[in-house]
Structures are given as C-alpha cells and as structure tokens.
LOLO-87158 format. One line per field, with one value per atom (N, C-alpha, C): residue number from 1; residue in one letter; atom name; z, x, y. Coordinates in Angstrom, 1 decimal. Example, Ala and Ser with C-alpha at 12.3 -4.5 7.8 and 13.67 -1.06 7.14 Angstrom:
% LOLO-87158
k: (1,1,1,2,2,2) .
r: (A,A,A,S,S,S) .
a: (N,CA,C,N,CA,C) .
c3: (7.8,7.8,7.8,7.1,7.1,7.9) .
c1: (13.2,12.3,13.2,12.8,13.7,12.9) .
c2: (-5.7,-4.5,-3.3,-2.2,-1.1,0.0) .
This chain:
% LOLO-87158
k: (1,1,1,2,2,2,3,3,3,4,4,4,5,5,5,6,6,6,7,7,7,8,8,8,9,9,9,10,10,10,11,11,11,12,12,12,13,13,13,14,14,14,15,15,15,16,16,16,17,17,17,18,18,18,19,19,19,20,20,20,21,21,21,22,22,22,23,23,23,24,24,24,25,25,25,26,26,26,27,27,27,28,28,28,29,29,29,30,30,30,31,31,31,32,32,32,33,33,33,34,34,34,35,35,35,36,36,36,37,37,37,38,38,38,39,39,39,40,40,40,41,41,41,42,42,42,43,43,43,44,44,44,45,45,45,46,46,46,47,47,47,48,48,48,49,49,49,50,50,50,51,51,51,52,52,52,53,53,53,54,54,54,55,55,55,56,56,56,57,57,57,58,58,58,59,59,59,60,60,60,61,61,61,62,62,62,63,63,63,64,64,64,65,65,65,66,66,66,67,67,67,68,68,68,69,69,69,70,70,70,71,71,71,72,72,72,73,73,73,74,74,74,75,75,75,76,76,76,77,77,77,78,78,78,79,79,79,80,80,80,81,81,81,82,82,82,83,83,83,84,84,84,85,85,85,86,86,86,87,87,87,88,88,88,89,89,89,90,90,90,91,91,91) .
r: (M,M,M,K,K,K,A,A,A,S,S,S,T,T,T,V,V,V,L,L,L,L,L,L,L,L,L,T,T,T,A,A,A,S,S,S,A,A,A,A,A,A,T,T,T,A,A,A,L,L,L,A,A,A,G,G,G,R,R,R,C,C,C,T,T,T,N,N,N,G,G,G,A,A,A,Q,Q,Q,Y,Y,Y,C,C,C,G,G,G,W,W,W,Y,Y,Y,L,L,L,V,V,V,S,S,S,N,N,N,D,D,D,I,I,I,G,G,G,E,E,E,P,P,P,Y,Y,Y,R,R,R,P,P,P,E,E,E,D,D,D,L,L,L,A,A,A,V,V,V,K,K,K,L,L,L,C,C,C,P,P,P,G,G,G,S,S,S,S,S,S,C,C,C,Q,Q,Q,D,D,D,A,A,A,I,I,I,Y,Y,Y,N,N,N,V,V,V,L,L,L,W,W,W,T,T,T,C,C,C,G,G,G,Q,Q,Q,S,S,S,N,N,N,N,N,N,I,I,I,S,S,S,P,P,P,V,V,V,Q,Q,Q,I,I,I,C,C,C,H,H,H,N,N,N,G,G,G,C,C,C,G,G,G,G,G,G,P,P,P,L,L,L,A,A,A,H,H,H,C,C,C,N,N,N) .
a: (N,CA,C,N,CA,C,N,CA,C,N,CA,C,N,CA,C,N,CA,C,N,CA,C,N,CA,C,N,CA,C,N,CA,C,N,CA,C,N,CA,C,N,CA,C,N,CA,C,N,CA,C,N,CA,C,N,CA,C,N,CA,C,N,CA,C,N,CA,C,N,CA,C,N,CA,C,N,CA,C,N,CA,C,N,CA,C,N,CA,C,N,CA,C,N,CA,C,N,CA,C,N,CA,C,N,CA,C,N,CA,C,N,CA,C,N,CA,C,N,CA,C,N,CA,C,N,CA,C,N,CA,C,N,CA,C,N,CA,C,N,CA,C,N,CA,C,N,CA,C,N,CA,C,N,CA,C,N,CA,C,N,CA,C,N,CA,C,N,CA,C,N,CA,C,N,CA,C,N,CA,C,N,CA,C,N,CA,C,N,CA,C,N,CA,C,N,CA,C,N,CA,C,N,CA,C,N,CA,C,N,CA,C,N,CA,C,N,CA,C,N,CA,C,N,CA,C,N,CA,C,N,CA,C,N,CA,C,N,CA,C,N,CA,C,N,CA,C,N,CA,C,N,CA,C,N,CA,C,N,CA,C,N,CA,C,N,CA,C,N,CA,C,N,CA,C,N,CA,C,N,CA,C,N,CA,C,N,CA,C,N,CA,C,N,CA,C,N,CA,C,N,CA,C,N,CA,C,N,CA,C,N,CA,C,N,CA,C) .
c3: (90.9,90.6,90.9,91.6,91.9,91.0,90.7,89.9,90.8,90.2,90.9,90.1,90.7,90.0,90.2,89.1,89.2,88.3,88.9,88.1,87.4,86.1,85.4,84.4,84.4,83.6,82.4,82.6,81.5,81.5,80.4,80.3,81.5,82.0,83.1,84.4,84.6,85.7,85.7,84.6,84.4,84.8,84.4,84.7,86.2,86.8,88.3,89.1,88.6,89.4,89.1,88.0,87.6,88.6,89.5,90.5,91.5,91.5,92.5,91.9,90.6,90.0,90.2,90.0,90.1,88.7,88.4,87.1,86.6,85.5,84.9,85.3,86.2,86.6,85.6,85.6,84.7,85.6,85.2,86.1,85.2,85.9,85.2,85.6,84.7,84.9,83.9,83.9,82.9,82.2,81.1,80.3,79.7,80.0,79.5,78.2,77.1,75.9,75.8,75.9,75.8,75.1,74.2,73.5,74.3,75.4,76.3,77.4,77.6,78.8,78.5,77.3,76.9,76.9,77.0,77.0,75.6,75.1,73.7,73.7,72.6,72.5,71.9,72.6,72.1,71.3,70.4,69.6,70.5,71.7,72.5,73.3,73.3,74.1,73.4,74.3,73.8,72.9,73.3,72.5,71.0,70.8,69.4,68.7,69.4,68.9,68.6,69.5,69.4,68.3,68.2,67.3,66.5,65.5,64.7,64.1,63.9,63.4,64.4,63.9,64.8,65.0,64.9,64.9,66.4,67.4,68.8,69.2,69.9,70.6,72.0,72.8,74.2,74.8,75.5,76.1,77.2,78.0,79.0,78.7,78.6,78.2,79.3,79.5,80.4,79.7,80.4,79.7,80.6,79.9,80.6,80.5,81.6,81.7,82.0,81.7,82.1,82.6,83.6,84.2,83.7,83.1,82.5,83.4,82.8,83.5,83.8,84.8,85.2,85.6,86.0,86.4,85.4,84.1,83.2,82.9,83.0,82.9,81.5,80.8,79.5,79.2,78.5,78.1,77.1,77.3,76.5,75.5,76.0,75.1,75.8,75.0,75.5,75.9,77.0,77.5,77.2,76.0,75.7,76.6,77.1,78.0,79.4,79.8,81.2,81.4,82.5,82.9,84.3,84.5,85.7,86.2,87.3,87.9,88.3,89.1,90.0,89.2,88.1,87.3,86.3,86.3,85.5,84.0,83.4,82.0,81.5,80.2,79.6,79.5,79.9,79.8,78.4) .
c1: (-38.0,-38.0,-36.6,-36.4,-35.1,-34.9,-33.7,-33.4,-33.6,-34.0,-34.2,-33.6,-33.1,-32.5,-33.5,-33.9,-34.8,-34.1,-34.0,-33.5,-34.7,-34.8,-35.9,-35.3,-35.7,-35.0,-35.9,-37.2,-38.1,-39.3,-40.1,-41.4,-42.3,-42.3,-43.2,-42.7,-41.3,-40.8,-41.1,-41.1,-41.5,-42.9,-43.8,-45.2,-45.4,-44.7,-44.8,-44.3,-43.3,-42.8,-43.5,-44.3,-45.0,-45.8,-46.5,-47.3,-46.6,-45.3,-44.5,-43.9,-44.2,-43.6,-44.5,-43.9,-44.7,-45.0,-46.2,-46.6,-45.8,-45.2,-44.4,-42.9,-42.6,-41.2,-40.4,-39.1,-38.2,-37.2,-36.8,-35.9,-34.8,-33.7,-32.6,-32.7,-32.5,-32.6,-31.9,-32.2,-31.6,-32.7,-32.4,-33.4,-32.6,-33.1,-32.5,-33.2,-32.4,-32.9,-32.4,-33.3,-32.9,-34.0,-33.5,-34.5,-34.7,-34.0,-34.1,-35.1,-35.6,-36.5,-37.9,-38.3,-39.5,-40.7,-40.4,-41.5,-41.7,-42.9,-43.0,-42.7,-42.0,-41.7,-43.0,-43.4,-44.5,-44.0,-44.8,-44.3,-43.8,-44.3,-43.9,-42.7,-42.2,-41.0,-39.8,-38.8,-37.6,-36.8,-37.0,-36.3,-36.7,-37.9,-38.4,-37.8,-37.7,-37.1,-35.6,-35.0,-33.5,-33.2,-34.0,-33.6,-34.9,-35.2,-36.4,-36.3,-37.4,-37.3,-36.7,-35.9,-35.3,-33.8,-33.3,-31.9,-31.4,-32.2,-31.9,-30.6,-29.7,-28.6,-28.9,-28.6,-28.8,-27.8,-28.4,-27.6,-28.4,-27.7,-28.3,-28.0,-29.0,-28.9,-29.2,-28.4,-28.7,-29.8,-30.9,-32.1,-32.7,-33.2,-34.1,-35.5,-36.2,-37.6,-38.5,-39.7,-40.7,-41.9,-42.5,-43.8,-44.9,-45.9,-47.0,-48.3,-49.4,-50.7,-51.0,-51.7,-52.1,-50.8,-49.8,-48.5,-47.9,-48.1,-47.4,-46.0,-45.1,-43.7,-43.2,-42.5,-42.0,-40.6,-39.8,-38.5,-38.5,-37.7,-37.7,-36.5,-35.3,-34.2,-33.0,-32.1,-30.9,-29.9,-29.3,-28.3,-26.9,-26.3,-25.1,-23.9,-24.0,-23.0,-23.4,-24.4,-24.9,-26.1,-26.7,-27.9,-27.6,-27.9,-27.6,-28.7,-28.4,-29.3,-28.6,-29.2,-30.4,-31.7,-31.9,-33.1,-32.6,-33.3,-32.9,-32.8,-31.6,-31.4,-30.2,-30.2,-29.0,-27.8,-26.6,-25.4,-24.9) .
c2: (9.0,7.6,7.1,6.1,5.5,4.3,4.0,2.8,1.6,0.6,-0.7,-1.7,-2.8,-3.9,-5.1,-5.7,-6.8,-7.9,-9.1,-10.2,-10.9,-10.8,-11.4,-12.4,-13.6,-14.6,-15.0,-15.2,-15.7,-14.9,-15.1,-14.4,-14.6,-15.9,-16.2,-15.5,-15.4,-14.8,-13.3,-12.7,-11.3,-11.1,-12.0,-11.9,-12.0,-13.0,-13.2,-12.0,-11.3,-10.2,-8.8,-8.9,-7.6,-7.0,-7.8,-7.3,-6.4,-6.4,-5.7,-4.4,-4.1,-2.9,-1.7,-0.5,0.7,1.2,1.5,2.0,3.2,3.1,4.2,4.1,3.2,3.1,2.3,2.6,1.8,1.1,-0.1,-1.0,-1.5,-1.7,-2.4,-3.9,-4.8,-6.2,-7.0,-8.3,-9.2,-10.0,-10.5,-11.3,-12.5,-13.7,-14.9,-15.3,-15.4,-15.9,-17.4,-18.3,-19.7,-20.6,-21.3,-22.3,-23.5,-23.7,-24.9,-24.7,-23.5,-23.2,-23.9,-24.0,-24.6,-23.7,-22.4,-21.4,-20.9,-20.8,-20.2,-18.8,-18.3,-16.9,-16.2,-15.1,-14.3,-13.1,-12.5,-11.4,-10.2,-10.0,-8.9,-9.2,-10.4,-10.8,-10.2,-9.8,-9.3,-10.3,-11.6,-12.6,-12.6,-12.3,-12.2,-11.0,-9.9,-8.7,-8.9,-9.6,-9.9,-10.9,-11.9,-13.0,-13.4,-12.7,-13.0,-14.4,-15.1,-16.4,-17.4,-18.2,-19.3,-19.0,-17.8,-17.5,-17.2,-17.5,-17.2,-17.9,-17.2,-17.8,-17.7,-18.8,-18.7,-17.7,-16.7,-15.6,-14.9,-14.2,-13.3,-11.9,-11.1,-9.7,-8.8,-7.7,-6.6,-5.7,-5.6,-4.9,-3.9,-2.8,-1.8,-2.3,-2.3,-2.7,-1.6,-1.6,-0.6,-1.2,-0.6,-1.1,-0.3,-0.9,-0.2,-0.3,0.1,0.0,-1.5,-1.7,-3.1,-3.9,-3.2,-3.8,-4.8,-4.5,-5.4,-4.8,-5.7,-5.3,-5.8,-5.0,-5.4,-4.8,-5.6,-5.2,-4.0,-3.0,-1.8,-1.9,-2.2,-2.3,-3.0,-3.5,-4.1,-2.9,-3.1,-2.1,-2.7,-2.4,-3.0,-2.6,-1.3,-0.8,-0.8,-1.6,-1.7,-0.8,-0.9,-0.2,0.4,1.7,2.4,3.3,4.1,5.0,6.2,7.1,6.8,6.6,7.2,6.9,5.8,4.7,3.6,4.0,3.7,4.1,3.2,3.1,2.4,3.4,2.9,3.7,3.9) .
C-alpha cells in the first residue's frame, strides 16, 4: 500500500472523492472545520470529535483517513506532527 495525498475539505468533498479510494487503504489529507461552510456536522465527522458541542474553531487539520467498504472514506485521527508514508501514517 502506498501513501496517497488527498485534499479533503468538507464532509461532502470526502463523499465525492470516496469513489476513488481503495478499500482498506489509508490516506494523508486535510480536513477543514468551519462553521461558515453551512454543512451540518454529523456524529461521525471529525469536526464533532474535535469540537464537541458548539466549541468548534475554524481550522484546517492534517488528518489520517481510511477507506472502508463501499468506498466510504472517514477521518481516523489528527496528525499533529504531520502525515507521511510510504504507508500513510501519522508521524
């Protein structure tokens, strides 16, 4: 499995790009937490895990993503020291 870089900004962008991922693969990417985007936060979104309730601060996070069955892509964890490869992982 090679590391891939995917720019993912919102929950809908992640859904749109999910059809291009490989089941079981992990990817390095970005996640935008913004109250101004107008998208509702779902419980499975990283934004909810990062900022429970209404305490979200607008920020972009370097994140490790995984591709599951049915090509659903979901954030796994924030990579505070960056994300790298050749197998995608948090540094």
